C-alpha positions as CSV (number, residue, x, y, z in Angstrom):
1,M,23.0,-129.7,15.6
2,K,25.9,-131.9,16.3
3,Q,27.4,-133.1,12.9
4,Q,28.6,-130.9,10.3
5,L,29.8,-131.0,6.8
6,T,27.7,-131.6,3.7
7,K,29.5,-131.6,0.5
8,I,28.6,-131.4,-3.3
9,G,31.2,-132.8,-5.6
10,L,31.9,-131.1,-9.1
11,L,34.2,-132.4,-11.6
12,A,35.6,-130.0,-14.0
13,A,37.0,-131.8,-17.1
14,A,38.3,-130.8,-20.5
15,A,35.0,-131.6,-22.3
16,S,32.1,-132.7,-20.1
17,L,30.5,-131.8,-16.7
18,A,30.0,-135.0,-14.6
19,A,30.0,-135.8,-10.9
20,C,31.5,-138.7,-9.1
21,G,29.9,-141.7,-7.4
22,G,26.4,-142.0,-5.9
23,G,24.6,-142.8,-9.2
24,G,22.0,-140.9,-10.9
25,S,21.2,-139.8,-14.6
26,S,23.5,-137.4,-16.3
27,G,22.4,-133.9,-17.1
28,S,22.4,-132.5,-20.6
29,S,24.0,-129.2,-21.6
30,T,21.9,-126.4,-22.8
31,T,24.5,-125.0,-25.1
32,S,26.1,-126.4,-28.5
33,P,29.5,-127.9,-27.8
34,P,32.5,-125.9,-29.0
35,P,34.7,-127.3,-31.9
36,V,36.7,-130.4,-30.8
37,S,40.1,-128.6,-31.2
38,T,39.1,-126.0,-28.5
39,A,36.8,-128.2,-26.3
40,G,37.5,-129.8,-22.9
41,T,35.2,-131.8,-20.6
42,L,33.4,-130.8,-17.4
43,T,31.9,-133.3,-14.9
44,V,29.6,-132.4,-12.0
45,A,29.2,-134.5,-9.0
46,L,27.5,-134.1,-5.4
47,T,28.9,-135.3,-2.2
48,D,28.0,-135.0,1.6
49,A,29.1,-135.1,5.1
50,P,26.9,-135.6,8.2
51,A,24.4,-132.9,9.1
52,C,23.6,-131.6,12.5
53,G,20.7,-133.3,14.1
54,F,18.9,-134.6,10.9
55,D,18.4,-138.0,9.4
56,A,18.1,-136.7,5.9
57,V,18.8,-133.5,4.1
58,N,17.2,-133.3,0.7
59,V,17.9,-130.9,-2.0
60,T,16.5,-130.9,-5.6
61,V,19.2,-130.0,-8.1
62,S,18.0,-128.6,-11.6
63,K,21.4,-127.4,-13.1
64,V,25.0,-126.3,-12.8
65,R,26.2,-123.1,-14.5
66,V,29.8,-122.1,-15.3
67,N,31.3,-118.9,-16.6
68,K,34.7,-117.5,-17.3
69,S,33.9,-114.3,-15.6
70,A,34.0,-114.1,-11.9
71,T,31.6,-111.1,-11.9
72,A,29.0,-112.2,-14.5
73,S,25.4,-111.8,-13.3
74,D,22.9,-114.7,-14.0
75,T,21.5,-112.8,-17.0
76,D,25.0,-111.9,-18.6
77,A,26.5,-113.8,-21.5
78,G,29.0,-116.6,-21.4
79,W,27.0,-119.2,-19.2
80,V,27.3,-122.9,-20.0
81,D,24.7,-124.8,-18.3
82,V,24.5,-128.5,-17.3
83,T,20.8,-129.2,-16.9
84,L,19.2,-132.1,-15.0
85,N,16.2,-133.2,-16.8
86,P,14.1,-133.9,-14.7
87,A,15.6,-132.1,-11.7
88,R,16.8,-134.7,-9.1
89,K,16.1,-134.8,-5.4
90,I,19.1,-136.1,-3.6
91,D,19.6,-137.0,0.1
92,L,23.1,-135.4,0.9
93,L,23.3,-137.6,4.0
94,K,23.7,-140.6,1.9
95,L,26.9,-139.3,0.4
96,T,29.5,-139.4,3.2
97,N,33.0,-140.5,3.3
98,G,33.9,-139.2,0.0
99,V,31.2,-140.8,-2.1
100,L,30.0,-138.6,-5.0
101,D,26.8,-138.5,-6.9
102,T,26.9,-137.8,-10.6
103,L,24.9,-134.9,-11.9
104,G,25.9,-134.5,-15.5
105,Q,28.4,-133.3,-18.1
106,T,29.0,-130.9,-21.0
107,S,31.7,-129.7,-23.4
108,L,33.4,-126.5,-22.6
109,D,35.8,-124.1,-24.4
110,A,39.4,-124.5,-23.2
111,G,40.2,-121.8,-20.7
112,H,40.0,-120.5,-17.2
113,Y,36.7,-120.5,-15.5
114,S,36.1,-118.2,-12.5
115,Q,32.5,-118.8,-11.6
116,V,30.2,-121.8,-10.7
117,R,26.7,-121.8,-9.6
118,L,24.6,-124.6,-8.3
119,V,20.9,-124.2,-9.1
120,L,18.1,-125.7,-7.0
121,D,14.3,-126.0,-7.6
122,S,12.3,-123.6,-5.6
123,N,10.3,-125.0,-2.6
124,A,7.0,-123.6,-3.7
125,S,5.4,-127.0,-3.3
126,G,7.2,-127.6,-0.1
127,S,8.7,-130.9,-0.9
128,A,11.6,-130.1,-3.3
129,N,14.0,-129.3,-0.6
130,T,13.3,-131.0,2.8
131,V,15.0,-132.1,6.1
132,L,14.0,-135.1,8.4
133,P,15.0,-134.3,12.0
134,T,16.6,-137.1,13.8
135,G,13.8,-139.1,15.5
136,S,11.1,-137.8,13.3
137,K,9.2,-139.8,10.7
138,T,7.9,-136.7,8.9
139,E,10.0,-134.5,6.4
140,Q,9.8,-130.8,7.1
141,P,10.1,-128.2,4.3
142,L,13.3,-126.4,4.0
143,D,12.7,-122.8,3.1
144,T,15.1,-121.7,0.4
145,P,16.2,-118.3,-0.5
146,S,15.1,-116.9,-3.9
147,A,18.9,-116.7,-4.9
148,V,18.9,-120.6,-5.2
149,Q,16.9,-120.1,-8.5
150,S,19.5,-118.1,-10.1
151,G,22.2,-120.2,-8.7
152,I,24.2,-120.5,-5.4
153,K,27.6,-118.9,-6.1
154,L,30.5,-121.1,-5.2
155,T,34.1,-119.9,-4.2
156,G,36.8,-121.4,-6.5
157,E,38.2,-121.6,-9.9
158,F,39.3,-124.2,-12.5
159,D,41.0,-124.7,-15.8
160,V,39.8,-126.7,-18.8
161,A,42.6,-127.8,-21.4
162,A,41.7,-128.7,-25.0
163,G,41.0,-132.4,-25.3
164,Q,41.5,-133.1,-21.8
165,R,39.4,-133.4,-18.6
166,S,39.7,-131.4,-15.3
167,D,37.5,-132.4,-12.3
168,I,36.3,-130.2,-9.4
169,V,34.4,-131.1,-6.1
170,I,31.9,-128.8,-4.5
171,D,31.6,-129.1,-0.7
172,F,28.0,-128.4,0.7
173,D,28.3,-127.8,4.5
174,A,25.0,-129.0,5.8
175,C,25.6,-128.2,9.4
176,R,26.1,-124.4,8.4
177,S,23.6,-124.5,5.7
178,V,20.6,-125.8,7.6
179,L,19.3,-123.7,10.4
180,T,16.2,-123.6,12.5
181,K,13.7,-120.8,12.0
182,G,11.6,-120.7,15.0
183,N,8.4,-122.6,15.7
184,G,9.8,-126.0,14.2
185,K,10.8,-124.5,10.9
186,Y,14.0,-124.9,8.9
187,A,15.8,-122.5,6.4
188,L,18.5,-123.1,4.0
189,K,21.5,-120.7,4.1
190,P,23.7,-122.3,1.6
191,V,27.5,-122.6,2.5
192,L,29.5,-124.2,-0.2
193,R,33.2,-124.5,-1.4
194,M,34.8,-126.0,-4.5
195,V,37.9,-128.1,-4.6
196,P,39.5,-129.6,-7.8
197,S,38.7,-133.3,-7.9
198,A,42.4,-133.9,-8.6
199,V,42.9,-132.9,-5.0
200,N,41.6,-136.4,-4.0
201,N,43.9,-137.3,-1.1
202,G,42.8,-137.0,2.5
203,I,42.8,-138.8,5.9
204,T,41.5,-142.2,6.8
205,G,41.0,-144.0,9.9
206,V,38.8,-146.3,12.0
207,V,36.9,-145.6,15.1
208,A,36.1,-148.4,17.5
209,T,32.5,-149.5,16.7
210,A,31.4,-149.3,20.5
211,A,31.1,-145.6,19.9
212,L,29.1,-145.4,16.8
213,A,25.6,-145.5,18.4
214,N,26.4,-142.1,19.8
215,H,26.8,-139.8,16.7
216,V,30.5,-139.9,16.0
217,V,31.8,-137.0,13.9
218,V,35.3,-136.8,12.5
219,S,36.7,-133.5,11.3
220,A,39.8,-132.1,9.7
221,Q,40.7,-128.7,11.2
222,Q,43.2,-125.9,10.6
223,N,43.5,-123.3,13.4
224,G,40.2,-124.3,14.9
225,K,38.3,-123.9,11.5
226,I,36.6,-127.1,10.2
227,I,37.7,-127.8,6.6
228,A,35.9,-131.0,6.2
229,S,34.0,-133.7,8.3
230,T,32.3,-137.0,8.0
231,A,30.7,-139.8,10.0
232,P,32.2,-143.3,10.2
233,D,30.5,-146.0,8.4
234,S,29.0,-149.2,10.1
235,T,32.6,-150.7,10.5
236,G,33.9,-147.6,12.1
237,A,36.0,-146.6,8.9
238,F,36.1,-142.9,7.9
239,N,37.4,-140.9,5.0
240,L,38.0,-137.2,5.0
241,S,38.5,-136.8,1.3
242,H,39.5,-133.9,-1.1
243,L,41.9,-132.1,1.3
244,T,44.6,-129.8,-0.3
245,A,48.0,-130.5,0.8
246,G,49.0,-129.3,4.3
247,N,48.8,-130.2,8.0
248,Y,45.3,-130.7,9.8
249,D,44.3,-131.4,13.2
250,V,41.7,-134.5,13.3
251,V,39.1,-134.1,16.0
252,I,36.8,-137.0,16.8
253,T,33.7,-136.3,18.8
254,S,30.6,-138.2,20.0
255,D,27.6,-137.6,22.4
256,N,29.1,-139.4,25.4
257,S,32.8,-139.4,25.1
258,A,35.8,-137.1,25.5
259,A,37.1,-135.5,22.4
260,S,40.1,-137.4,20.7
261,V,42.4,-135.0,18.9
262,I,45.4,-135.8,16.6
263,S,47.6,-132.9,15.9
264,A,49.5,-132.1,12.8
265,V,48.3,-134.9,10.6
266,P,50.0,-134.4,7.0
267,V,48.2,-134.5,3.7
268,T,50.3,-134.6,0.6
269,A,49.4,-134.3,-3.1
270,S,50.4,-137.9,-3.8
271,A,49.0,-140.0,-0.8
272,T,46.2,-140.4,1.6
273,T,47.3,-140.5,5.3
274,A,46.0,-143.1,7.8
275,V,45.7,-142.3,11.5
276,S,44.3,-145.8,12.7
277,T,43.4,-149.1,11.2
278,T,40.8,-151.9,11.5
279,A,43.4,-153.8,13.6
280,A,44.0,-151.0,16.0
281,P,40.8,-148.6,15.8
282,I,40.7,-145.4,17.9
283,A,38.6,-146.1,21.0
284,L,36.8,-143.0,22.5
285,A,37.0,-142.5,26.3
286,L,33.6,-142.1,27.8
287,S,32.6,-138.8,29.5
288,T,29.7,-137.1,31.1
289,T,28.6,-134.0,29.1
290,G,27.0,-130.8,29.5
291,S,25.8,-127.8,27.5
292,I,26.3,-124.1,26.9
293,S,23.5,-121.9,25.6
294,G,22.5,-118.3,25.0
295,A,21.5,-116.1,22.2
296,V,23.2,-114.0,19.4
297,T,21.9,-110.6,18.3
298,M,23.3,-108.9,15.1
299,T,23.1,-105.2,14.8
300,P,22.2,-104.3,12.3
301,P,20.0,-107.2,11.6
302,S,20.7,-109.3,8.3
303,S,18.3,-111.1,6.2
304,T,21.2,-112.8,4.2
305,E,23.7,-113.8,6.8
306,A,23.5,-116.2,9.8
307,A,25.4,-116.4,13.1
308,Y,27.4,-119.4,14.3
309,V,28.5,-120.4,17.7
310,A,31.5,-122.7,18.4
311,A,32.9,-124.2,21.6
312,K,36.7,-124.4,21.4
313,Q,39.5,-125.7,23.4
314,T,43.3,-124.8,23.1
315,F,46.1,-127.1,24.0
316,G,49.0,-125.8,25.9
317,A,51.6,-126.8,23.4
318,G,49.3,-127.6,20.6
319,P,46.5,-126.5,18.5
320,T,43.1,-124.8,19.1
321,V,40.2,-127.1,18.0
322,T,36.5,-126.8,17.6
323,I,34.7,-129.4,19.7
324,K,31.1,-128.5,18.8
325,Y,29.3,-125.7,16.9
326,Q,25.9,-124.7,15.9
327,G,24.1,-122.1,13.9
328,A,21.9,-119.7,15.9
329,D,18.2,-119.8,15.3
330,L,17.4,-117.3,12.5
331,A,14.3,-116.0,14.3
332,T,15.5,-115.8,17.9
333,G,19.2,-116.1,17.8
334,A,18.9,-118.8,20.4
335,Y,21.6,-121.6,20.3
336,T,22.4,-124.7,22.5
337,L,25.8,-126.5,22.2
338,A,24.8,-129.8,23.7
339,N,26.8,-133.0,24.6
340,L,30.1,-131.1,25.4
341,P,32.5,-133.4,27.1
342,V,33.3,-132.8,30.9
343,A,36.5,-135.0,30.6
344,A,39.7,-133.6,29.1
345,P,40.4,-134.4,25.5
346,Q,42.4,-137.4,24.6
347,F,45.5,-136.1,22.7
348,A,48.1,-137.6,20.2
349,V,50.6,-136.2,17.9
350,Y,50.7,-137.8,14.6
351,S,53.2,-140.4,13.7
352,S,53.5,-142.8,10.7
353,T,53.9,-145.5,13.3
354,L,50.6,-146.8,14.3
355,P,48.7,-147.2,16.5
356,L,49.0,-143.7,17.9
357,A,49.3,-143.4,21.8
358,F,46.6,-141.1,23.2
359,N,46.7,-139.6,26.5
360,A,44.8,-137.0,28.6
361,A,45.7,-133.6,27.1
362,T,47.9,-131.3,29.2
363,G,47.5,-127.4,29.3
364,V,43.6,-127.8,28.7
365,T,41.4,-127.3,31.7
366,P,38.7,-130.0,31.5
367,A,35.1,-129.0,30.9
368,T,36.2,-125.4,30.2
369,Y,35.7,-123.8,26.8
370,T,36.1,-120.6,24.8
371,V,32.7,-120.0,23.2
372,E,33.0,-118.0,20.0
373,A,30.1,-116.2,17.9
374,S,30.8,-115.3,14.3
375,A,28.8,-114.1,11.0
376,N,30.1,-112.9,7.8
377,G,30.4,-109.1,7.8
378,Y,30.5,-108.8,11.7
379,A,33.2,-108.8,14.1
380,T,33.9,-112.2,15.8
381,K,33.3,-112.2,19.7
382,S,34.4,-114.8,22.2
383,V,33.9,-115.6,25.9
384,S,36.6,-117.6,27.6
385,G,36.7,-119.7,30.7
386,V,33.2,-121.1,30.3
387,S,33.0,-124.1,32.6
388,I,30.5,-126.9,32.6
389,A,32.2,-128.9,35.4
390,T,29.5,-128.6,37.8
391,S,26.5,-127.4,35.8
392,N,25.3,-126.5,32.3
393,Q,25.9,-122.8,31.4
394,T,23.0,-120.5,30.2
395,G,22.8,-117.1,29.2
396,V,26.2,-117.0,27.3
397,N,25.0,-114.2,24.9
398,F,26.7,-112.2,22.1
399,A,25.9,-108.9,20.5
400,L,27.6,-108.9,17.0
401,T,28.3,-105.7,15.1
402,P,30.2,-104.9,11.8
């Protein structure tokens, strides 16, 4: 699994629920609209980023639910539903680079909303939610937890003002959400976040097209945590959208190149930041690659949480960044971080004057990584100094405990 984020965009407006881009029919509300004087509009959309090792990740969306109470259960009062009739099967991987797919809209009472749930169809037939592994011609069922039928709870809140529209975006992280389950099976462990659609600025750039055949992934990170990621289009252009204001480290990886890292890229509430242009795209430096593998055990075992493993590098006078990461197999705990660069990363400090000048990073030992394992509710553990300079590393194991 080499690529990462899949996103779902949700737009919260003063009176209707509709999502952005992508197309598709609008859903219908299952509740009566409030009086015009107290109503706003909520809009729901779906967006995506590249998923790890898949050519398609299909989910069938049946409805979106919102509630003013953060603690409301699925049977409590106060829910307003946006229902897709019929439910719609959507390939998340067609929604990269900030593209959104409209789901529906509904009227909402003005006020503060503290809970949003995305409801998927069950996979009883095996075809509602599926994945297409890279290189395969056959879709495989994506086992879904029973919770998806009551709704996947999203982190985030939004306000609806009378007579106005307020938009939100839901980010569905496919690389963290789709995991192997032993014996060639796959499972969905949904990982989502919600961002106001008004937060629509981000980071743009262009990667040289010579690298595109080798699964290029571009991510925006903070302190080594991936906030958003995408894959460049056929021209090499990429757009890391819906980022809140702040500084980000941009990390560009591929299967046969050294990582390219741009530190401290600013994003403001009023403008999108470019790190390269069509006239001067970022060229990736070729590198041989290696792998790190092992297994993760969780004590006590968990039926609801998954373990994730990341290979990170820290710059002497700069940031810590994630180069590759993967979810451990749910049945065996096994993982393999493949196509890790042996060469040192190429590094540049952001400047508004383009093109940026990249140089081999200093303070980083080439081919050497800190490997980190984590899971919600368990203490994170790491092993430093793991080198693939002369050979692949196996048996890098972790035992996670609360």
